[in-house]
C-alpha positions in Angstrom: -130.4 82.4 -9.6 -130.3 81.1 -13.2 -133.2 78.8 -12.4 -135.3 81.6 -11.0 -134.5 83.8 -14.0 -135.5 80.9 -16.3 -138.9 80.6 -14.6 -139.7 84.3 -14.8 -138.5 84.9 -18.4 -140.4 81.9 -19.7 -143.8 83.0 -18.3 -146.5 83.9 -20.7 -146.3 87.6 -21.5 -149.7 88.3 -20.0 -149.2 86.1 -16.9 -148.9 87.6 -13.4 -149.3 84.5 -11.4 -145.6 83.6 -11.1 -146.7 80.0 -10.6 -143.4 78.4 -11.7 -141.4 80.7 -9.4 -143.5 79.7 -6.4 -143.4 76.0 -7.2 -139.7 75.8 -7.9 -140.2 72.6 -9.9 -137.0 70.8 -10.9 -136.5 67.6 -12.9 -133.8 65.3 -11.9 -133.1 63.1 -14.9 -131.7 59.6 -15.1 -130.5 57.2 -17.9 -132.5 54.2 -16.7 -135.6 55.5 -15.0 -138.2 58.3 -15.1 -137.3 61.8 -13.9 -137.8 62.7 -10.2 -139.7 66.0 -9.7 -138.5 68.3 -6.9 -140.3 71.3 -5.7 -137.8 73.7 -4.2 -138.5 77.4 -4.2 -135.1 78.4 -2.7 -132.8 80.0 -5.2 -129.1 80.3 -4.7 -126.4 82.9 -5.1 -123.3 81.1 -3.8 -124.1 80.0 -0.2 -126.9 82.6 0.2 -130.4 81.3 -0.3 -133.5 83.2 -1.4 -136.7 81.5 -0.4 -139.7 82.8 -2.3 -143.2 82.3 -0.9 -146.6 83.8 -1.6 -147.4 86.9 0.6 -151.1 86.1 0.1 -153.4 84.4 -2.4 -154.5 87.7 -4.1 -151.2 89.5 -4.6 -149.1 86.9 -6.5 -146.9 89.6 -8.0 -145.8 90.6 -4.5 -143.8 87.7 -3.2 -142.2 87.4 0.3 -138.5 86.8 -0.1 -136.6 85.3 2.9 -132.8 85.9 2.5 -130.8 83.1 4.3 -127.3 84.3 5.0 -124.9 81.8 6.7 -123.6 83.3 9.9 -120.1 82.2 9.0 -120.2 84.8 6.1 -120.7 87.5 8.8 -118.0 85.9 10.9 -120.5 84.9 13.5 -121.3 81.6 15.3 -124.6 82.7 16.9 -126.9 85.7 17.2 -128.9 86.8 20.2 -131.7 89.4 20.3 -129.4 92.4 20.2 -127.3 91.0 17.4 -130.4 90.2 15.3 -131.8 93.7 15.9 -128.5 95.3 14.8 -128.2 93.2 11.7 -131.7 93.9 10.5 -131.3 97.7 11.1 -128.0 97.5 9.2 -129.7 95.7 6.3 -132.5 98.3 5.9 -130.3 100.9 4.1 -129.4 98.4 1.4 -133.0 97.8 0.5 -133.8 101.6 0.6 -130.8 102.0 -1.7 -132.4 99.7 -4.2 -135.6 101.8 -4.2 -133.7 105.0 -4.6 -132.2 103.6 -7.8 -135.4 101.9 -9.0 -138.4 104.1 -8.0 -140.1 106.4 -10.5 -142.4 109.1 -9.2 -144.5 109.1 -12.3 -145.4 105.4 -11.9 -147.0 103.4 -9.1 -145.1 100.7 -7.3 -147.2 98.1 -9.2 -146.2 99.6 -12.5 -142.5 100.1 -11.7 -141.7 97.6 -9.0 -140.6 98.2 -5.4 -138.9 96.6 -2.4 -140.7 96.6 1.0 -138.9 96.1 4.3 -140.3 96.5 7.8 -138.9 99.5 9.7 -138.7 98.9 13.5 -139.1 101.4 16.2 -136.4 102.2 18.7 -137.1 99.2 20.9 -135.1 96.0 20.7 -137.7 93.2 20.4 -138.2 89.7 19.0 -139.5 90.2 15.4 -140.6 87.6 12.9 -138.8 89.5 10.0 -135.5 88.3 11.3 -134.5 85.0 13.0 -131.8 82.3 12.9 -132.5 78.9 11.5 -130.7 75.9 10.0 -130.8 75.9 6.2 -129.6 73.0 4.1 -127.4 74.1 1.3 -127.9 73.6 -2.5 -128.1 69.9 -3.2 -128.1 69.9 -7.0 -126.3 71.1 -10.1 -128.3 73.0 -12.7 -127.9 71.3 -16.1 -130.2 73.6 -18.1 -133.5 75.4 -17.5 -135.0 73.5 -14.6 -133.2 70.2 -15.2 -130.9 69.3 -12.4 -128.4 66.7 -11.3 -128.3 65.8 -7.6 -124.9 66.1 -5.9 -123.0 64.9 -2.9 -122.2 68.2 -1.1 -119.2 66.9 0.8 -117.5 64.7 -1.8 -117.8 67.7 -4.2 -115.7 69.6 -1.7 -113.1 66.8 -1.5 -114.3 65.5 1.8 -115.1 61.8 2.1 -117.5 61.9 5.1 -119.3 64.2 7.4 -117.4 65.0 10.6 -119.1 67.7 12.8 -116.7 70.6 13.5 -114.2 69.3 10.9 -116.0 69.9 7.6 -117.4 73.4 8.3 -120.9 71.9 8.5 -123.3 71.8 11.4 -125.6 69.1 10.4 -126.6 67.1 7.3 -129.7 67.2 5.2 -129.8 63.4 4.9 -127.5 60.5 5.4 -127.1 59.8 1.7 -125.9 63.1 0.1 -124.4 64.6 3.3 -125.4 68.1 2.2 -124.2 70.8 4.6 -126.7 72.8 6.6 -125.6 76.2 8.0 -127.0 78.3 10.8 -128.3 81.3 8.9 -129.6 84.7 9.7 -132.9 84.8 7.8 -134.4 88.2 6.9 -137.8 88.8 5.2 -138.7 91.4 2.7 -141.5 91.8 0.1 -141.0 92.6 -3.5 -143.6 94.2 -5.7 -142.8 92.9 -9.2 -143.6 95.3 -12.1 -146.8 94.5 -14.0 -146.1 93.2 -17.4 -142.4 93.6 -17.2 -140.9 90.1 -16.7 -137.4 91.1 -17.7 -137.3 93.8 -15.1 -138.9 91.5 -12.5 -136.1 89.0 -13.2 -133.5 91.8 -12.8 -135.0 92.9 -9.5 -134.9 89.4 -8.0 -131.9 87.7 -9.6 -129.4 90.6 -10.0 -130.2 93.8 -8.0 -131.3 92.2 -4.8 -128.4 89.7 -4.6 -125.9 92.5 -5.3 -127.4 94.5 -2.4 -127.2 91.5 -0.1 -123.6 90.8 -1.1 -122.7 94.4 -0.3 -124.4 94.0 3.1 -122.3 90.9 3.8 -119.0 92.4 2.6 -119.6 95.7 4.5 -121.0 94.2 7.7 -119.5 96.2 10.6 -118.8 93.6 13.3 -117.4 96.2 15.7 -120.5 98.3 15.4 -122.6 95.3 16.3 -120.4 94.6 19.3 -120.8 98.1 20.5 -124.6 98.0 20.1 -124.7 94.7 22.0 -122.6 96.0 24.9 -124.9 99.1 25.2 -128.0 96.8 25.2 -126.5 94.6 27.9 -125.6 97.6 30.1 -129.1 99.0 29.7 -130.7 95.7 30.6 -128.5 95.4 33.7 -129.6 98.9 34.8 -133.3 98.0 34.2 -132.8 94.8 36.2 -131.2 96.7 39.1 -133.9 99.4 39.1 -136.6 96.7 39.2 -134.9 94.8 42.0 -134.6 98.0 44.0 -138.0 99.5 43.3 
């Protein structure tokens, strides 16, 4: 998150393009050769990644943010349709809470900033706003600004080599650094960043949003999800029986 904050606060005062934030450019420096440039627009708060992409080419101050939360933080190994539906619905109040603390009736969302999240109907469906995917973890140490040092993810944890099921990793990013990749629940929101207020934009993305996500993780009600899944499975069984006996 320090790198994202650096990009936003070092923008020109009149700029609204957020070019550096979307590019995620990093410089890996060496003593004996030229720097290697990385473009990586995923920003980290611990093991939770925040992937920032353009919502469209015209609204550059309204990025799409995909929050990648390792399932292990929710004490889960996998998620099916009903689990994903429950998790997304449980996440919505945390985003609404951000708006309750942030919104100003006297100003538009573009002037003040705002968080947008899809609100589903009462049906349990596959939705592109939430999915599960493998996400490689942070593979660098931030030295300063956007200057980095590449790291060996396993050896930094005192592990000499990758052993599936033994090192809390599922697969590796490559065979050199052995960076862990976790199965994550990935949820999408949009954030309208306030016009001309880069300090507040940085706060919204690097402080307020991560705090809300961390509360969601800490307060995730596993038993509530289990109850919702049981109910869904019973309803599906009834529907299947009625269809077979129609």
